[in-house]
Residue, then its C-alpha position, 0 to 999 in steps of 0.5 A: m514895658s507891659s506885664i505881657d512883654e515882661a513875662v515873655r522876656i522872663y519866663d522860657k515857656l508860655i502856654v497860650i489857651c486858644s479858643r475862639q474868644s481868646l484868639n480874638s483878644p488883642a492881649v492874647i495875639r500880643e502874647i503869641e507874637r511876643a513868644l514867636q519873636k522870642e522863638d525867632e531870636l533864640a533860633r537865630q542864636g542857635k538855641e532851642p526855640e520852644v517857647l510857645f505852647p498853645i492848648r485848644l479848647d475848640d477847633y477855631i485856631f485851625t478853622g477860623w483863625n486868620h493871623h499872618r503867623k498862623a502857620d507857625v503856630i499850628a505847626m507846633n504841637v497844639e495840645d488838645f483840651r477840647n474835652w477838658h470837662e471829662p476828667g479822664q480826657y483832661k488828665k491825658a491832655f494835662e499829662r501830655l502838656l507836662r511831658d512837652l514842657k520838660p526840658e530834654 
């Protein structure tokens, strides 16, 4: 079993950094696919299916990425980290991400 598969199996949440470069990486695509498979499995079991937490560094996920499960990914709350280099903007985005990661 690959380390990606193992991590998705063990952990209940997966943060994926989405950018032009990362979304063209086979390893990142495998992470996304495994997380979505886990969400599908949890939904079938009647459990909360929130596993994948995408964050974006650019708009490529919306404007250039082509994947058969793109609609599933962009339907999620894709946190906006495009201004990560600005401390105030980074702090706001990070606080939103932490809020979203907390169990209800």
